[in-house]
DOTOR-276075 format. One record per residue (C-alpha): x, y, z. Coordinates in pm, whole numbers, plus 32768, in hexadecimal, padded with zeros to 4 digits. Example, Ala and Ser with C-alpha at 12.3 -4.5 7.8 and 13.67 -1.06 7.14 Angstrom:
<pts>
84CE7E3E830C
85577F9682CA
</pts>
This chain:
<pts>
8A84796F846D
8B17780D84B5
8A8776D38513
8B41774986AB
8A70788F8664
8B0379F0872F
8A337AEF881B
89A97BF3878E
89197D448823
87A77DD5885B
87517C85891B
87757BC287DB
87CA7A4B87ED
892079758771
88C8791F85E8
8866779E864D
8721784986F3
86C8794B85FC
858D79888531
852C7A8F845B
83E37ABA851A
84C77AAF8671
85917BD685D6
847B7CB28553
83BE7C64868C
84D97D2B8755
84DE7E3A8641
838C7E618682
839F7EBE87B6
84B37FAB8772
83CF80A386BC
83A781E8877A
824381AD87FA
825083158852
825B838E86DA
811383738683
81378449855A
820A8325847F
814981D18435
821E80C58432
8294802882E8
830F7EC682DF
840A7E7081C7
84537D2A8295
83487BF282A6
831F7B5B8151
81957B758162
80D67C1A802A
7FB47BBC80C8
7FA37CCA81CA
7F967DEC80C0
7E7A7E517FD6
7F207E377E90
7F367CC27EBA
7E427BE27EF2
7E157A767EA1
7D3E79F57D5B
7BCF79F57D8A
7BF978807D2F
7C6778307E8B
7BA4789D7F6F
7A9778117EA0
7B1176C57EA9
7B4276CA800C
79DC77568067
797376217F8D
7A3F7518803D
79E8759A817E
786375A78140
7840747E80D3
788173D8823D
792872E38168
7AA2730981FA
7A55734D8359
7B20721183C6
7C9171BD83C1
7D6B71A78295
7E317064823F
7F8C70F682D3
804E71028179
7F177206812B
7DE971B08057
7DE870D17F26
7D6271CF7E3E
7E2F73187EBB
7F7772357E82
7F1471CB7D3A
7EC573527CD9
802773AD7D64
80D072867CC7
801C73137B69
807574767B9F
81B874407BCA
81D773667ABB
819A744D79AF
82F874CF79D4
8392739279DD
8409728678DD
8368717179B4
822E71497A6B
820A71467BC7
80E470647C83
8060708C7DBC
81356FA57E4E
824F70CC7E11
819571A37ED1
8159720C803A
8085732380BC
812C740481F7
80B6751A82B5
816C760581F8
82EF75FF8188
835E761482D1
82D874CB8339
8374744381E9
84C674BA822E
84C7742F83AA
844C72E082F2
856B72EC8224
866A7334830E
85D472348416
85CC71038308
872F717682B1
87CA718B8403
88D37081848D
89D770948587
8AFE716B84FE
8A0371D083C5
8A5873538343
89AE73FA821A
8A0D75238141
894676638155
893B779C8063
89CD78EF811C
890579AF811C
87DB78CD814A
86837879820D
86DE786F8370
85E3776383C2
86D1767B8325
87CD767C8422
86CE76948531
8645753784E8
8794749D8487
881E74FE8603
86E574898668
872C732185A9
889D733B8631
890E736384BE
8A35742E84AF
8A1A756D83B8
8B2875D6829A
8AFA76F081E2
8B4177398078
8B1C78AA7FF2
8A5E792A7EEE
8B137A0C7E24
8A7F7B807E05
8B4C7BE67CCE
8AD07ABA7BFD
894F7AE87C5A
897B7A237D86
89D278EB7CEE
8A4377D57DDC
8BA977D07E0D
8C20764D7D8C
8D7176487DCF
8CFA767F7F38
8C11757F7F44
8D17746C7EC7
8DFC74F27FB1
8D0474CF8102
8C67737D8088
8CD97224812A
8C6C70E9815D
8B7671548269
8AD472718195
896171F4815E
88F8731C8081
88DB74758000
87F3757C7FF6
8787763B7EC7
866877547EE7
861177CF7D66
859878BE7D4F
866179477E56
85EC79AD7FCB
86807AAA8006
87487B057EEC
86427B567DFA
87077A607CF4
869D79547BFE
8794785C7B8C
87AB77F07A1D
879676A9799B
890276797962
893B76EA7ADE
884B75E17B5B
88D474EA7A88
8A3E75247B21
89BC750A7C71
895273CE7C34
8A6073087B91
8B4673BF7CBE
8A42731A7DAA
8A4871CD7CCF
8BD471E27CDA
8BB171EF7E7A
8AA570D77E77
89A171CF7F2F
885B72237F07
87D273817EB4
869C741F7F74
860874FA7EA7
854876157F4A
846D76BE7E24
835177497F1B
836F78807E26
834677BF7CDD
82CF78707BA2
831279C97C4E
83E67A317B8B
83CC7B907ACA
85567B8C7A0D
85C57B2578D3
8604799D796C
84DE78A5797E
848577E87AAA
8551767D7A93
84E5758C7B9B
862E74BC7C2F
854673657BDB
859F73B27A86
86DA73297AF0
866371CE7BA1
871171257AC5
886D71B37B3B
884A71CB7CAC
872171747DC0
864D72897DEA
857772C77EE9
849273FD7E99
83E274D07F87
82CC75C57F3D
8172765F7FAE
8052773A7F19
80AD784D800C
816B79387F40
810579047DDA
7F8C78FB7E1F
7FD27A237F6B
7F2D79248057
805178EC814F
7F5578C78279
7EA0778881EF
802776D4822C
7FF775CF812B
813A75448099
81C674138007
82E47314800E
832F72757EE0
840571487EC3
83EB6FD37EAE
83706ECF7FCA
83926FA6812C
822D6F508186
82836EA982A9
82F16FEE833D
81C870C8830A
80F66FDB83D5
817B70728514
813B71F88480
800A72B3844C
7FB773A48305
7EE074CB82ED
7D7274CE8304
7CD973BC822D
7BF174B18195
7D1F75A2812B
7D8C74438091
7C5C74047FDF
7C71756C7F44
7DAE75307EA2
7D3374647D64
7C5E75647CEC
7D6E76957D55
7E8075FA7C78
7D9F75747B45
7D0976AC7AF9
7E4277777A67
7DB378EE7ABF
7EC5797F79EB
7E437ACE7A35
7E817AC27BA2
7FC67A427B6F
80497B777A90
7FB57C7A7B3C
80747BEB7C74
81AF7BE77B9F
816D7D447B21
81767DE17C79
829D7D217CE9
83737D3C7BBC
830D7ED67BF4
83567EFA7D36
84937E517D24
84E77F357C22
848A804B7CE6
85837FA97E21
86897F9A7D62
868280C47C92
865F81A07DE9
879380D87E7D
884881137D66
881782B67DE1
885182577F46
89EA826B7F77
8A08817D80B8
894B8073801D
89A77F767EFA
88FE7E5F7E6F
89A77DCD7D61
88B77CE87CA3
87717D517C44
86447C7E7CC7
85B97B7D7BC9
84D47ACE7C8A
84637A6B7DD3
83D57B8B7EEE
85347C057F87
86897C887F22
87E87CAB8001
886C7E16801D
89FF7E5D807F
8A147F608193
8B35806D816F
8B7D809582BE
8C968179829B
8B75826D8214
8A988236832C
8AFA82F08471
8AC9825985D9
8A6280FC8509
8B1F7FD385B3
8A757EDA84E3
894F7E5983F3
88957DFC853D
88F17F6085E2
88768003848C
87297F4D8498
86C87F888600
871980F485D3
864580E984B8
85278078855C
855081448672
858282A185D3
84C482678477
83FA814E84E5
846E808A839A
848A7F13839F
85887E3582F0
86137D0B835B
87AD7D1783BF
88537C2582C0
88DB7B9683E9
87AA7AB8840D
87F37A1082AD
897C7A0782D8
89F77B318263
8A717C3C835A
8A4A7DBD82E6
89587D6681DA
87E87D8C81EF
86CA7CDB813E
85927DD680CE
845B7D1D8085
83C57D927F34
82657CED7F73
81BF7E577FF5
80DB7F797F76
819B80517E9C
817681707F7E
821C80AC8096
836280A97FC1
836D821E7F8D
8348826A80E9
84398180816E
854681C88057
8514834C806E
857E837881BF
85CC84D081FB
876884B98246
8732864982DE
873C85C7845B
886684E5842F
87B483D483CC
87FC829E82DF
874882DE8180
876284148094
862284C18010
859B84257EAF
8570852A7DBC
843B85317CE4
84F786037BED
8585850F7B00
8436845E7AD0
83B0859A7A93
8497861279AB
847084CC78D4
831D852878DD
832186A17873
84108618773B
82DA85B87688
828C871C7661
8325878F74F9
8405887E7574
8590886F7523
860187D97696
855687A877D9
8658889D786C
858E89A4777B
8460893477F3
849F893B7968
85438A91791B
83ED8B0E7855
833D8AAF79A2
83C48B3F7AA8
83E58C8579F9
82988C857A15
827B8C397B71
83AE8D607BB8
82AE8E2A7B75
81C08DE67CBE
822A8E657DD9
815D8D9A7EA6
81558C167E63
7FEB8BBF7E6A
80308A257E6F
81558A097F6B
817288877F35
80A4875E7E60
80B585F77E6C
806385027D21
806C83847D18
80E9838C7BD2
8232841F7C4D
8227836A7D90
827684857E52
824785DF7ED4
829F872D7DFD
82FD88717EA8
833889237D67
820189A57CBD
829789AA7B4F
829E88447B76
814F881B7C1B
80A087787AA8
7F9686597A7C
7FF28596791D
7ED185DC7826
7E9A84A277CB
7E06847D7923
7C7A840878F7
7C4B85207A0E
7CB88637792A
7C2A85A677E2
7ACD84DE784E
7A87859679B0
7AAE84227A32
7B2384947B86
7AB084FE7CF7
7B3485DE7DD9
7B2B86507F34
7B75878F8027
7BF087BF8189
7C4888F58261
7D93896682DE
7D758A4783F5
7E958A8284EC
7F628953847C
7E25888384C4
7D6C87A783B9
7BF987D883FF
7B1986A083D7
7C15861282D2
7B8184768349
7A0E84D782E1
7A9B858981A3
7B5B844D8157
7A2683798178
7980844480B5
7A5184557F94
7A7882B97F96
791A82C67F77
791883A87E4B
7A2882C27DB9
797981857DEC
781F821A7D5B
793082B77C36
79A5814C7C01
7B3781A77C59
7BE980F97D41
7CEA816A7E1A
7E4C81257DFD
7E7E81457F69
7D9881028099
7D2381FD813C
7E188212826F
7F058230815A
7E42835F80AE
7E5A83FF81E9
7FB483CD8242
8019846680E9
7F40859B8111
7FC085C88289
813E85A481DE
80C2869980D3
807A879781BE
8179879182AD
828487AD8186
81C588F580F4
81F689988245
80868A388221
7FD18A598359
7E958B0382C5
7DD68AB88170
7D3C897280ED
7D9088188077
7D0287817F30
7D42863D7E88
7CA385607D66
7C9384007D11
7CA183B27BCA
7C7A82907AC1
7DD283097A8B
7EB683487929
7EB2826D781A
7E1382A676B3
7D1883AF765C
7BDD82B075F6
7AB382BF76BD
7ACC816F776E
7BC18158788E
7C26800D784D
7D7180B477CE
7DB1814478FF
7E96803779C2
7E8880CC7B04
7DBD81D77BB4
7E9583127C37
7E7F83D57D5B
7EBA85697D86
7EB886797E91
7F1887E07E9D
7F4988C67FD4
7E8B8A167F83
7F188B408053
7DBF8C11809A
7D908D0E81B0
7C3C8CFE8203
7B7C8D5C8339
79F58D4A83CF
78FA8DD682FB
78498EF68382
779C8FA4826F
76738F2E81A1
76508EEB8037
75318EF27F3C
74D88D8E7E67
74238D6B7D2F
73498C2F7CB2
740A8B707BBD
739C8B377A82
749F8A317A1F
742F88C57A30
7476883C7B96
752C86E17B75
7452859C7BA6
748284F37CE7
758C83DB7C56
768E84FD7C05
763585D67D29
765185197E21
77D084C27DD8
78F385BE7DCE
796985A47C52
7A3086807BAA
794686CE7AB8
78DA88307B0C
784488BA79FF
76F288F97A7E
775A897A7BAD
78448A667AF2
773B8ADD7A1D
76678B227B53
77558BED7BE5
77C88CD27AC8
76438D027A92
762F8D8E7BF6
77588E547BC9
76D98ED87A72
75988F5D7B46
765490067C4F
76078EE77D4C
77458E1F7E1A
769A8CBB7DDA
755D8C0D7D4E
746C8B0F7DCC
73EF89D67D1C
728A89747D42
724288217CE0
712D87547C0E
7069876D7D01
707388EE7D5E
711B88757E85
726989417F33
73BE88537EE0
74F889227EE0
75EF8A217E80
76FE89D47D64
77EC896C7E54
775689987FC2
763589028083
75248A1880ED
74488A2C8252
73398AE18294
72A28B84842A
713F8B5183EF
706D8C6984A9
70378B7785C2
71828B4785E7
71EF8A12855F
732189E684A8
72DA88F7835C
73CB8868826E
734287C48130
735A866C8141
74BD85BA8095
7403848B7FD9
73E3859C7E71
752386837ED4
76A086617F33
76AD85E480A2
778C87278136
786D86C68260
783F882382E4
76E9884382D3
76DE86D98376
77CF874A8499
76D1888A84AB
75B8879A84D9
7685870085F6
76CA88378699
75A48915866D
74DA885187AF
75C289088874
74D78A678814
7393899A885A
741C88F589C3
74338A7D8A14
731B8B078965
73638BA28830
72ED8ABC8743
71B389EC8754
724988AA8672
732B884685A1
72CC875B8473
72D887178302
71D3871E823A
713B87AC80FB
70E488F380B3
703589A17F83
70CC8ACA7EF1
6FD68BD07F70
6FC58B3D80BB
71188B4180B4
713C8CB48074
70298CE781B5
71468C858286
71CB8D5D838E
73418D18834F
740F8C65822F
754B8C078234
76528B4D8137
77098A1881F0
784D89A88141
79D9894C81D3
7A718A9381CC
79458B95822A
78E58AB68307
77B48B638317
774B8CC581F0
76288DA68249
751C8D9E813C
746C8ED98151
73A28F008015
730A8DFE7EED
72BE8E787D99
727C8FE47E18
71C68F917F57
722C8FAF80A8
72938E7D8187
71B28EE582E1
722590278313
732E9056821B
744B9059831D
75518F5383AB
74938E898493
750C8E4085DB
74AB8CDA85E9
75698CEF84B4
769A8D478574
765E8C67868B
76948B5E85A1
779C8C018510
78428BE7865A
78068A8686B5
78B58A32857F
79F58B238570
7A278AAB86DE
7A24894E868B
7B1B898F8569
7BF78A658644
7BEC899D8788
7B1B8874874E
7B7286EF87DB
7C6786228747
7B7585318690
7B3A86A185B4
7C8A87338593
7DAD86998518
7F1387188593
801087368459
817986DB84CE
824D87E98436
83B787C08446
8407893E84E2
</pts>
């Protein structure tokens, strides 16, 4: 991409008018809107705030709120910025410099984009040229073109960690060169320059009598072996204009607060407008309170994600990443077009990937490198797994990312001679099973869907395994449709909140995982069960040693049908759970197990719990409902028992029988045990039943001791809803057949 530009396909403009947002917008327009089964995964825009795993420090919004509510910052700010804001920025930057900046050296801008434009506007003069890195940030070329400054590109060398080609710099510069731009930590390459290399850049610029524009928007966002060294350290060697912002390090790009650091430039700022005054007023508190926990968390996520990107890309033959990211939020990846059928260049690659897989990456042409792509790894981890695990079976571009290596690494911890021997023993066990009951599993620990039942394992150090700190839920799968998945997920997340377990993914992502896992299983009938745990860690009581929560799910192949035969139940003598634990669906089911065992020991199918006040509560894993002698459908209140999704759906459907005159009313209420035993009909209500008639309780017949007509009418309502209900209740699974 040179200063004269070139025409590009897919409606992309010439290089001098390229913007990252513009190209990403075109890519989004190219996504196949008809493909509702694929969520759009964008690795194109460097906006971490769009993902729930990234959030700003609590200090920042509090500081803004205090400034806004004070009503002291509703007027215009001085054009260079509030004095206290400039002073705070000067003190913040001076921490890393061998000299002290003053507020007179700092000018507040509307994001770093305005700072770039200010820098180039002040350097513009007839015949001037500027040296820009390739690859780089396209706003520099846009601004230079607008200011009539000639652009000359020097290459960054991927084989040397994207260092500046200083020989090219010296060859390009002449008496009309006004500056060179250095972006460190690097965007789009993820590089971090060493002290020695920055020193060499400063010395070269000094020889050429040009100043250095140091773009340090990603300052301190480093997670490799090199520390961040600001270019200002070499201010005694060469004039330096430092540009920065709070956008990336504090994850607030929408606040549009940047800065420009240089001496004696106040007059130019008199014609500019900066960011909102109350945002400026919050900056001193934001910069002064050094929230190391927040910074460390951000860097840990970025490092984990960059490692994931780098490791997965190494497994994809058509992609090559020559340098592992050490900082910022992006990386450059080279395309091997010889391995890509019917792909002309990087733009063609990106547009087809967007259309066919709803994955957005930025073509390298946008940042100056044809036939490369830029990936942003400031996203939630699952998006990386999905984006880099696209199935190549349909002639697309990425290969499957296998979770086998990760599983083997975990299995090696067992005291067997080798991982191969362990796998052999696991496969030997499952070879004896004719029908595999678990056709698919998902594990966030391994980051993928597992189809081999021998590998469907949960780490023993998971807090759910040895302390019971986990929640779960279940959804039915019938004729290739998941029934009431969303309402079950809502209850699942409520239980998680009560159990003080935070989900590693938002609901939409959990939903997507479950749908993809079910599709991969090829199972059309059964259940899916899923768990959220405090995660693997140590074996202590507190979950503090568990770094991240874990999400597991499994598909269970199970042939079930509408229940039409009546069963017997008993009153359980096992103490009922207190409401605090009964109302959440935790993995602590020991009382439930004992209640079920007690029933089976007495020849019954299940048991009924009665609470301390004598009211009917629930069964061990189902709700219970009654038809009174007056033909009222009554379910116990849900305030002390688990809120059943199927039971609530029954309450929504049953009024149809009232309209038809078969039922008098539908309600929830308290029923004493003896009153309940005098009901005309009785039933269990649960996910896979959906209605199970009860004809005898503690040896006493319910009604006439036969399956009641209203019980079966209610069963028909629920079964019809499962088989052919509205789309709000039934989610079609997109099997790849």
